[in-house]
Residue, then its C-alpha position, 0 to 999 in steps of 0.5 A: m250618064i259619061r263625063i269627059r273629064r281632063v286628067l290632070s297628074p296630081l304632081r303638075c296640082f302641086s308638090h311640096t318640099s320637105g318643109g311643106e311649102i306648096i310650089e305652084d306650078v309653071f303651068e299656072s295659066l292652065h291651072l286657072t280652070e284646072q285647080a280651085s280650093l273648096y269653101v264649105h259654110w256650116p250655117y248654125c250657131l248657138r247664138r247670134c254675137s252682137y256685132c254679126n250679120f253673117n250668114k247664120y242661123i240658131s238650129r231648132e233642131n239636130n239635122d246633123h245627119i240631113m245637113t251632112e247628106c247635103l253637103q255631100r251632095e252638093t259638093e259633089t255636084l259642083l265639083q262635077l260642074s266645074q270638072v276641077s281635077c285638083i283641089t287646092s285646099v279646103f275651108f270649113g267656115g260659118g257659122t260655128p263650123s266648130l258645131a259640126h260632128p267630126s264625122t261631117i268633116a270627114a265625110v266632105l272630105e271623102t266626097v271631095s277625094r272621090q270626085a278629085y285629087l286632094s292631096d293628104k298635105a292639102e291645107v285643110t282649115l276649119e274655124v273654130n269658136p274657144t269654148p269648151v265644146g270646141k276645145s275637146r273636140l279639136e282632136d277628132y276634127c284632127r283625126a276627121g282631116v282638119n290640119r290648120f284651125s283658124i280661132g276666133v279669140q276676138s278679144l282677151q277682155d272678157e267685158d268685151l267678150k260680154i258686150l260683143g255677145r261672144d259665148h266663151s271667156s279670154h281663159q277658155a280661148l287661151q286653152t283652146v288656142e294652147e289645146a290647138r297648137r299641140l295638135c297642129p304646131g304651126r298651124v294655128s291662126v287666131d282673129v283677133m278685132f281691134g276698134r272695140p267699144k270703150q278700147s284705148v290704144e294703151s289696153w290694145e296694146n297691152e291685149l297685143s302683148e298677152l296674145l303674142r306670148a300665146c299664139d302660134d304663127h298666124v294672126s288675123l287683125y279685124q277692125l270692128t265694123l258696124e253693120r246695119g241690123t246688129q244689135l251693136f250697131r243699135q246700140v251704137q246708134g242710140g247711144e248705149v255703146t260708143v266705139p273709138a274714134e276713126d283716127m284711134t283706130a287708125e293708131m291701133y293698126h299701126r301699133a299692132r303692126g310694129a309689134l306683130h313685125q317686132h315678134g318675127f310676124l311678116q305682113y303678108e296681106v292687110s289684116n294677115f300676119a305670119r312667121r315661119k312661112a305659115v301663111s293661109h294657102h286658102n285664103t291666098s288663093y282669093w286674093k290670087g283671084k283663083q277659082y273657088i268653089g263654094v257649098g252649103p248655105g249661102a255660100h259664094g264661088r267662082f269658077v267656070p262651070l264647064g260642065e254646062g259648056g261655060v267659057s267665063r267665069e261664073a259668081r255663084i251664091q247658094t241659097l242662104a236659109p239652110d231649110a230652103w237650102i236643104r229642100e233644092v239640094q235634095q230635088r237637084g243636087h245643088g242649092t245655087r240660088r244666083r250665077i253671074q256670068l263675069s264681064h273681062l272688066e269685073l274679072l279684072e276688078e276682082v283681080l285688082v282688088m283682092g291683089m292689092r290686098m296683099t304686100e306683094g301686090i300683082n306681078h306683071k305675069h300674074w297680071e298677064l294670066f287675065s289680060p294678056q293684051l293690056g299689061l300693069h303699066d299699060v293700064f296704070g302707067s299714064s294716069s294722073d291719079v296714079k301718079e300722084l300716088l306713085q309720088s307720093g309713095r303709097l304706090i308702087l309700079d316697077d319690074r315686079g308689078l303693082r303693090c302698095s307700100w307699107d304706109g299705102l297698105a293701110l290706105l288701101d280703101s282710099i287708093l282702089p277707087a282711083l285704080l278702078v276708075e284707071l282700069e274701067r276707062q282703059m278696058s272701054q278704050k281698048l274695046q273701042r279700039d278693037q271695035t274700031e279695027r273690027t269695023s275698018n277690017p271686016r273679013 
Protein backbone atom coordinates (compact mmCIF):
# COMPACT_ATOMS: atom_id res chain seq x y z
CA MET A 1 0.00 0.00 0.00
CA ILE A 2 1.35 3.45 -0.93
CA ARG A 3 0.96 5.88 1.91
CA ILE A 4 1.37 9.62 1.34
CA ARG A 5 2.87 11.43 4.30
CA ARG A 6 3.47 15.10 4.85
CA VAL A 7 7.16 15.77 5.35
CA LEU A 8 8.18 17.77 8.39
CA SER A 9 11.79 18.64 9.03
CA PRO A 10 13.01 17.56 12.47
CA LEU A 11 14.29 21.12 12.97
CA ARG A 12 10.75 22.40 12.55
CA CYS A 13 9.48 19.76 14.92
CA PHE A 14 11.38 21.26 17.85
CA SER A 15 14.85 22.43 18.69
CA HIS A 16 16.91 22.48 21.87
CA THR A 17 18.94 25.14 23.54
CA SER A 18 22.14 24.24 25.31
CA GLY A 19 20.10 23.90 28.50
CA GLY A 20 17.79 21.39 26.86
CA GLU A 21 14.71 23.63 26.93
CA ILE A 22 12.24 22.91 24.16
CA ILE A 23 11.45 25.92 21.98
CA GLU A 24 8.06 25.83 20.30
CA ASP A 25 8.10 26.56 16.59
CA VAL A 26 6.48 29.68 15.21
CA PHE A 27 4.38 27.46 12.94
CA GLU A 28 2.45 26.08 15.91
CA SER A 29 -0.88 26.19 14.08
CA LEU A 30 0.42 23.69 11.52
CA HIS A 31 1.78 21.48 14.27
CA LEU A 32 -1.66 20.96 15.79
CA THR A 33 -1.93 18.06 13.36
CA GLU A 34 1.70 17.35 12.47
CA GLN A 35 2.88 16.73 16.03
CA ALA A 36 1.61 14.56 18.86
CA SER A 37 2.70 13.10 22.14
CA LEU A 38 2.34 9.38 22.80
CA TYR A 39 0.89 7.72 25.89
CA VAL A 40 1.53 3.97 26.37
CA HIS A 41 -0.55 2.11 28.95
CA TRP A 42 0.80 -0.94 30.78
CA PRO A 43 -2.32 -2.39 32.46
CA TYR A 44 -0.85 -4.84 34.97
CA CYS A 45 -0.16 -4.49 38.69
CA LEU A 46 0.93 -6.94 41.36
CA ARG A 47 -2.06 -5.88 43.43
CA ARG A 48 -4.72 -3.17 43.49
CA CYS A 49 -4.34 -0.18 45.81
CA SER A 50 -7.30 0.45 48.10
CA TYR A 51 -8.10 3.86 46.54
CA CYS A 52 -7.52 3.00 42.87
CA ASN A 53 -10.16 2.71 40.15
CA PHE A 54 -7.77 2.99 37.18
CA ASN A 55 -7.81 0.51 34.35
CA LYS A 56 -5.45 -2.05 35.83
CA TYR A 57 -5.40 -5.82 36.18
CA ILE A 58 -3.60 -8.49 38.16
CA SER A 59 -1.79 -10.60 35.59
CA ARG A 60 -2.49 -14.34 35.84
CA GLU A 61 0.40 -15.29 33.60
CA ASN A 62 3.51 -13.84 32.02
CA ASN A 63 2.43 -12.56 28.62
CA ASP A 64 5.09 -9.86 28.26
CA HIS A 65 6.04 -11.09 24.79
CA ILE A 66 2.49 -10.84 23.46
CA MET A 67 1.94 -7.45 25.14
CA THR A 68 5.14 -6.13 23.60
CA GLU A 69 4.17 -7.26 20.11
CA CYS A 70 0.69 -5.77 20.45
CA LEU A 71 1.93 -2.46 21.86
CA GLN A 72 4.30 -2.22 18.91
CA ARG A 73 1.63 -3.07 16.38
CA GLU A 74 -0.94 -0.66 17.78
CA THR A 75 1.69 2.09 17.97
CA GLU A 76 2.51 1.52 14.31
CA THR A 77 -1.15 1.47 13.27
CA LEU A 78 -2.18 4.63 15.12
CA LEU A 79 0.90 6.55 14.01
CA GLN A 80 0.06 5.66 10.42
CA LEU A 81 -3.56 6.65 10.97
CA SER A 82 -2.68 9.98 12.56
CA GLN A 83 -0.05 10.77 9.90
CA VAL A 84 1.94 12.76 12.48
CA SER A 85 5.51 13.51 11.46
CA CYS A 86 6.88 14.09 14.94
CA ILE A 87 6.38 12.54 18.38
CA THR A 88 7.36 15.21 20.90
CA SER A 89 7.26 13.05 24.05
CA VAL A 90 6.42 9.53 25.23
CA PHE A 91 4.89 8.59 28.58
CA PHE A 92 4.65 5.01 29.88
CA GLY A 93 1.87 4.87 32.48
CA GLY A 94 -0.36 2.30 34.09
CA GLY A 95 -1.01 0.16 35.90
CA THR A 96 2.58 -0.41 36.93
CA PRO A 97 4.78 0.09 33.86
CA SER A 98 7.87 -0.58 35.97
CA LEU A 99 6.73 -4.22 35.86
CA ALA A 100 7.28 -4.23 32.10
CA HIS A 101 10.60 -5.60 30.94
CA PRO A 102 13.01 -2.88 29.74
CA SER A 103 13.08 -4.62 26.34
CA THR A 104 9.37 -3.78 25.98
CA ILE A 105 10.11 -0.09 26.47
CA ALA A 106 12.96 -0.26 23.95
CA ALA A 107 10.77 -2.07 21.40
CA VAL A 108 7.99 0.52 21.57
CA LEU A 109 10.45 3.41 21.25
CA GLU A 110 12.07 1.70 18.26
CA THR A 111 8.65 1.42 16.61
CA VAL A 112 8.01 5.11 17.22
CA SER A 113 11.34 6.03 15.66
CA ARG A 114 10.55 3.96 12.54
CA GLN A 115 7.20 5.66 12.03
CA ALA A 116 7.84 9.28 13.02
CA TYR A 117 10.63 11.57 14.03
CA LEU A 118 11.61 11.07 17.70
CA SER A 119 14.53 13.15 18.83
CA ASP A 120 17.06 11.53 21.13
CA LYS A 121 16.41 14.58 23.34
CA ALA A 122 12.64 14.02 23.46
CA GLU A 123 11.21 13.50 26.94
CA VAL A 124 10.52 9.80 27.61
CA THR A 125 8.89 9.23 31.00
CA LEU A 126 8.24 6.03 32.91
CA GLU A 127 6.03 5.76 35.99
CA VAL A 128 7.80 3.77 38.69
CA ASN A 129 6.45 1.94 41.71
CA PRO A 130 9.22 2.41 44.32
CA THR A 131 9.67 -1.23 45.24
CA PRO A 132 13.04 -3.03 45.24
CA VAL A 133 12.15 -4.53 41.85
CA GLY A 134 11.33 -1.13 40.42
CA LYS A 135 14.54 0.38 41.78
CA SER A 136 16.69 -2.46 40.43
CA ARG A 137 15.46 -1.87 36.86
CA LEU A 138 15.98 1.88 36.65
CA GLU A 139 19.37 1.67 34.96
CA ASP A 140 18.06 -0.81 32.39
CA TYR A 141 15.13 1.50 31.63
CA CYS A 142 17.60 4.33 30.98
CA ARG A 143 19.48 2.11 28.54
CA ALA A 144 16.15 1.35 26.84
CA GLY A 145 15.57 5.07 26.20
CA VAL A 146 13.82 6.42 29.32
CA ASN A 147 15.18 9.79 30.46
CA ARG A 148 12.61 10.84 33.06
CA PHE A 149 11.04 8.99 35.97
CA SER A 150 7.77 9.68 37.76
CA ILE A 151 7.87 7.90 41.12
CA GLY A 152 4.68 7.06 43.01
CA VAL A 153 5.87 7.81 46.55
CA GLN A 154 2.33 8.78 47.71
CA SER A 155 3.29 8.86 51.41
CA LEU A 156 6.30 8.74 53.70
CA GLN A 157 4.22 7.23 56.50
CA ASP A 158 4.40 3.43 56.51
CA GLU A 159 1.06 3.04 58.27
CA ASP A 160 -0.61 5.20 55.64
CA LEU A 161 0.99 3.19 52.86
CA LYS A 162 -0.59 0.05 54.31
CA ILE A 163 -4.02 1.70 54.43
CA LEU A 164 -3.59 2.80 50.81
CA GLY A 165 -2.66 -0.77 49.83
CA ARG A 166 0.78 0.23 48.54
CA ASP A 167 3.42 -2.49 48.28
CA HIS A 168 6.43 -0.40 49.25
CA SER A 169 7.78 1.23 52.42
CA SER A 170 8.80 4.86 52.90
CA HIS A 171 12.44 3.78 53.10
CA GLN A 172 12.19 1.95 49.78
CA ALA A 173 10.57 5.03 48.23
CA LEU A 174 13.42 7.29 49.35
CA GLN A 175 15.99 4.80 48.08
CA THR A 176 14.27 4.66 44.68
CA VAL A 177 14.19 8.46 44.44
CA GLU A 178 17.90 8.60 45.28
CA GLU A 179 18.79 6.04 42.60
CA ALA A 180 16.59 7.75 40.01
CA ARG A 181 18.24 11.09 40.74
CA ARG A 182 21.65 9.50 40.25
CA LEU A 183 20.63 8.22 36.82
CA CYS A 184 18.49 11.17 35.64
CA PRO A 185 19.48 14.26 37.64
CA GLY A 186 16.89 17.01 37.27
CA ARG A 187 14.42 14.66 35.58
CA VAL A 188 12.79 12.87 38.49
CA SER A 189 9.25 13.65 39.62
CA VAL A 190 7.67 12.41 42.84
CA ASP A 191 3.94 11.95 43.37
CA VAL A 192 2.62 12.54 46.88
CA MET A 193 -0.95 12.40 48.15
CA PHE A 194 -2.71 14.49 50.79
CA GLY A 195 -6.10 14.18 52.45
CA ARG A 196 -5.26 10.64 53.48
CA PRO A 197 -7.03 8.80 56.33
CA LYS A 198 -6.09 10.12 59.81
CA GLN A 199 -3.79 12.75 58.29
CA SER A 200 -3.43 16.11 60.07
CA VAL A 201 -2.11 19.43 58.80
CA GLU A 202 0.87 19.15 61.15
CA SER A 203 1.80 15.62 60.07
CA TRP A 204 1.47 16.70 56.43
CA GLU A 205 3.87 19.60 56.95
CA ASN A 206 6.41 17.31 58.62
CA GLU A 207 6.10 14.84 55.77
CA LEU A 208 6.61 17.58 53.18
CA SER A 209 9.77 18.72 54.96
CA GLU A 210 11.19 15.23 54.73
CA LEU A 211 10.16 14.89 51.09
CA LEU A 212 11.72 18.22 50.13
CA ARG A 213 15.06 17.11 51.58
CA ALA A 214 15.04 14.05 49.31
CA CYS A 215 13.20 15.01 46.12
CA ASP A 216 14.54 16.21 42.80
CA ASP A 217 13.17 19.18 40.83
CA HIS A 218 9.55 18.13 40.26
CA VAL A 219 6.71 17.38 42.68
CA SER A 220 3.11 16.42 41.91
CA LEU A 221 0.53 16.87 44.67
CA TYR A 222 -2.73 14.96 44.50
CA GLN A 223 -5.67 15.10 46.87
CA LEU A 224 -6.99 11.65 47.71
CA THR A 225 -10.29 11.12 45.91
CA LEU A 226 -12.71 8.50 47.16
CA GLU A 227 -13.85 6.60 44.09
CA ARG A 228 -16.96 4.44 44.12
CA GLY A 229 -16.24 0.75 43.90
CA THR A 230 -12.88 0.96 45.65
CA GLN A 231 -12.03 -0.71 48.94
CA LEU A 232 -11.23 2.61 50.61
CA PHE A 233 -14.58 4.10 49.54
CA ARG A 234 -16.39 1.21 51.19
CA GLN A 235 -14.29 1.54 54.34
CA VAL A 236 -15.07 5.24 54.66
CA GLN A 237 -18.77 4.69 53.92
CA GLY A 238 -18.86 1.95 56.57
CA GLY A 239 -17.20 4.13 59.19
CA GLU A 240 -14.08 1.94 59.43
CA VAL A 241 -11.83 4.74 58.18
CA THR A 242 -12.11 8.52 58.41
CA VAL A 243 -10.60 11.10 56.06
CA PRO A 244 -9.89 14.79 56.77
CA ALA A 245 -12.69 17.31 56.32
CA GLU A 246 -12.78 19.50 53.22
CA ASP A 247 -11.55 22.62 55.02
CA MET A 248 -8.58 20.66 56.38
CA THR A 249 -7.58 19.34 52.96
CA ALA A 250 -7.86 22.89 51.59
CA GLU A 251 -5.43 24.02 54.31
CA MET A 252 -3.08 21.14 53.46
CA TYR A 253 -3.02 22.28 49.84
CA HIS A 254 -2.39 25.88 50.91
CA ARG A 255 0.48 24.90 53.22
CA ALA A 256 2.04 22.66 50.56
CA ARG A 257 1.99 25.44 47.95
CA GLY A 258 3.73 27.74 50.40
CA ALA A 259 6.37 25.19 51.43
CA LEU A 260 7.18 24.29 47.83
CA HIS A 261 7.44 27.95 46.87
CA GLN A 262 9.89 28.54 49.73
CA HIS A 263 12.07 25.73 48.37
CA GLY A 264 12.27 27.25 44.91
CA PHE A 265 9.46 25.31 43.24
CA LEU A 266 7.18 27.26 40.91
CA GLN A 267 3.63 26.06 40.53
CA TYR A 268 2.91 25.72 36.82
CA GLU A 269 -0.31 23.68 37.07
CA VAL A 270 -2.93 22.94 39.72
CA SER A 271 -1.09 19.85 41.00
CA ASN A 272 2.42 20.31 39.61
CA PHE A 273 5.49 22.19 40.81
CA ALA A 274 8.94 22.46 39.27
CA ARG A 275 12.22 24.23 39.81
CA ARG A 276 15.09 24.75 37.37
CA LYS A 277 12.55 24.52 34.52
CA ALA A 278 12.01 20.79 35.15
CA VAL A 279 8.38 20.86 33.98
CA SER A 280 6.75 17.78 32.46
CA HIS A 281 6.66 18.56 28.74
CA HIS A 282 4.43 15.56 28.10
CA ASN A 283 1.71 16.63 30.54
CA THR A 284 2.03 20.23 29.39
CA SER A 285 1.07 19.09 25.89
CA TYR A 286 -2.23 17.80 27.35
CA TRP A 287 -2.93 21.07 29.12
CA LYS A 288 -2.20 23.06 25.96
CA GLY A 289 -4.72 21.05 23.97
CA LYS A 290 -2.21 19.39 21.67
CA GLN A 291 -2.71 16.05 19.97
CA TYR A 292 -1.87 12.85 21.78
CA ILE A 293 -2.06 9.22 20.76
CA GLY A 294 -3.08 6.60 23.32
CA VAL A 295 -1.73 3.06 22.96
CA GLY A 296 -2.55 0.07 25.16
CA PRO A 297 -5.64 -1.25 27.00
CA GLY A 298 -7.95 1.59 28.01
CA ALA A 299 -5.67 4.35 26.70
CA HIS A 300 -7.26 7.61 25.52
CA GLY A 301 -6.21 9.71 22.56
CA ARG A 302 -7.07 12.98 20.82
CA PHE A 303 -5.98 13.38 17.22
CA VAL A 304 -7.16 14.04 13.67
CA PRO A 305 -7.23 10.69 11.83
CA LEU A 306 -5.99 12.03 8.51
CA GLY A 307 -5.34 8.54 7.22
CA GLU A 308 -9.13 8.04 7.02
CA GLY A 309 -9.84 11.36 5.39
CA GLY A 310 -10.89 12.98 8.64
CA VAL A 311 -10.83 16.72 9.19
CA SER A 312 -11.87 16.94 12.85
CA ARG A 313 -10.17 15.82 16.00
CA GLU A 314 -11.44 12.58 17.48
CA ALA A 315 -11.55 11.33 21.03
CA ARG A 316 -10.48 7.69 20.91
CA ILE A 317 -10.66 5.08 23.66
CA GLN A 318 -8.95 1.72 23.43
CA THR A 319 -10.59 -1.51 24.64
CA LEU A 320 -10.24 -1.79 28.42
CA ALA A 321 -9.62 -5.48 29.15
CA PRO A 322 -6.11 -6.61 28.14
CA ASP A 323 -7.19 -10.01 26.77
CA ALA A 324 -9.88 -8.48 24.54
CA TRP A 325 -7.52 -5.67 23.50
CA ILE A 326 -4.83 -8.21 22.51
CA ARG A 327 -7.32 -10.12 20.32
CA GLU A 328 -8.44 -6.93 18.58
CA VAL A 329 -4.89 -5.73 17.94
CA GLN A 330 -3.94 -9.13 16.51
CA GLN A 331 -7.02 -9.12 14.27
CA ARG A 332 -7.04 -5.53 12.95
CA GLY A 333 -3.91 -3.79 14.14
CA HIS A 334 -5.48 -1.69 16.90
CA GLY A 335 -7.91 -1.99 19.79
CA THR A 336 -9.88 1.23 19.41
CA ARG A 337 -13.27 0.61 21.00
CA ARG A 338 -14.83 4.10 20.77
CA ARG A 339 -14.34 6.97 18.34
CA ILE A 340 -16.07 10.28 19.03
CA GLN A 341 -15.72 13.13 16.56
CA LEU A 342 -15.42 16.29 18.65
CA SER A 343 -17.55 19.28 17.71
CA HIS A 344 -15.94 22.70 17.69
CA LEU A 345 -17.60 23.48 21.03
CA GLU A 346 -16.37 20.23 22.59
CA LEU A 347 -12.83 20.94 21.40
CA LEU A 348 -12.93 24.47 22.85
CA GLU A 349 -14.32 23.12 26.13
CA GLU A 350 -11.34 20.78 26.40
CA VAL A 351 -8.90 23.57 25.55
CA LEU A 352 -10.53 25.78 28.19
CA VAL A 353 -10.71 23.20 30.99
CA MET A 354 -7.18 21.92 30.44
CA GLY A 355 -5.62 25.33 29.80
CA MET A 356 -7.06 26.89 32.93
CA ARG A 357 -5.28 24.25 35.01
CA MET A 358 -2.00 26.01 34.22
CA THR A 359 -0.87 29.05 36.17
CA GLU A 360 -0.13 30.82 32.87
CA GLY A 361 -3.67 30.05 31.72
CA ILE A 362 -4.52 30.51 28.04
CA ASN A 363 -2.90 33.27 26.01
CA HIS A 364 -4.70 34.99 23.16
CA LYS A 365 -2.54 33.55 20.40
CA HIS A 366 -3.02 29.99 21.65
CA TRP A 367 -6.82 30.40 21.91
CA GLU A 368 -6.89 31.84 18.39
CA LEU A 369 -5.40 28.61 17.03
CA PHE A 370 -8.62 26.83 18.03
CA SER A 371 -11.07 29.76 17.85
CA PRO A 372 -9.97 32.22 15.15
CA GLN A 373 -13.32 34.03 15.02
CA LEU A 374 -14.14 34.41 18.73
CA GLY A 375 -11.31 35.66 20.92
CA LEU A 376 -11.11 35.37 24.69
CA HIS A 377 -12.46 38.91 25.16
CA ASP A 378 -15.31 38.13 22.75
CA VAL A 379 -16.30 35.04 24.70
CA PHE A 380 -15.76 36.09 28.29
CA GLY A 381 -15.58 39.90 28.28
CA SER A 382 -19.31 40.64 28.64
CA SER A 383 -20.51 37.95 31.06
CA SER A 384 -21.76 39.23 34.42
CA ASP A 385 -20.67 36.01 36.15
CA VAL A 386 -17.18 36.26 34.67
CA LYS A 387 -17.01 39.97 35.58
CA GLU A 388 -17.77 39.02 39.17
CA LEU A 389 -14.86 36.55 39.14
CA LEU A 390 -12.62 39.24 37.65
CA GLN A 391 -13.65 41.83 40.22
CA SER A 392 -13.09 39.37 43.07
CA GLY A 393 -9.51 38.86 41.89
CA ARG A 394 -9.92 35.12 41.35
CA LEU A 395 -9.79 35.43 37.57
CA ILE A 396 -7.63 37.60 35.31
CA LEU A 397 -8.42 38.60 31.70
CA ASP A 398 -5.88 41.01 30.24
CA ASP A 399 -3.49 41.51 27.33
CA ARG A 400 -1.74 38.22 28.19
CA GLY A 401 -4.90 36.11 28.14
CA LEU A 402 -7.19 34.35 30.61
CA ARG A 403 -5.89 32.77 33.83
CA CYS A 404 -6.60 32.24 37.49
CA SER A 405 -4.91 34.25 40.18
CA TRP A 406 -2.87 32.48 42.88
CA ASP A 407 -5.97 32.29 45.11
CA GLY A 408 -8.27 31.51 42.20
CA LEU A 409 -6.30 28.45 41.12
CA ALA A 410 -7.15 26.76 44.43
CA LEU A 411 -10.84 27.35 43.58
CA LEU A 412 -10.67 26.27 39.94
CA ASP A 413 -13.47 23.71 40.27
CA SER A 414 -15.88 26.50 41.28
CA ILE A 415 -14.69 28.85 38.52
CA LEU A 416 -14.86 26.53 35.51
CA PRO A 417 -18.68 26.09 35.44
CA ALA A 418 -19.23 29.82 34.85
CA LEU A 419 -16.63 29.84 32.05
CA LEU A 420 -18.11 26.77 30.38
CA VAL A 421 -21.65 28.20 30.48
CA GLU A 422 -20.47 31.43 28.89
CA LEU A 423 -18.49 29.58 26.22
CA GLU A 424 -21.54 27.53 25.26
CA ARG A 425 -23.73 30.65 25.17
CA GLN A 426 -21.35 32.59 22.94
CA MET A 427 -20.83 29.64 20.58
CA SER A 428 -24.59 29.17 20.31
CA GLN A 429 -25.07 32.85 19.48
CA LYS A 430 -22.33 32.69 16.87
CA LEU A 431 -23.97 29.67 15.27
CA GLN A 432 -27.29 31.53 15.10
CA ARG A 433 -25.61 34.57 13.53
CA ASP A 434 -23.88 32.38 10.94
CA GLN A 435 -27.15 30.66 10.06
CA THR A 436 -28.92 34.00 9.71
CA GLU A 437 -26.17 35.32 7.47
CA ARG A 438 -26.30 32.24 5.24
CA THR A 439 -30.07 32.57 4.95
CA SER A 440 -29.98 36.25 4.08
CA ASN A 441 -27.04 35.86 1.68
CA PRO A 442 -27.59 32.62 -0.22
CA ARG A 443 -25.01 31.77 -2.87
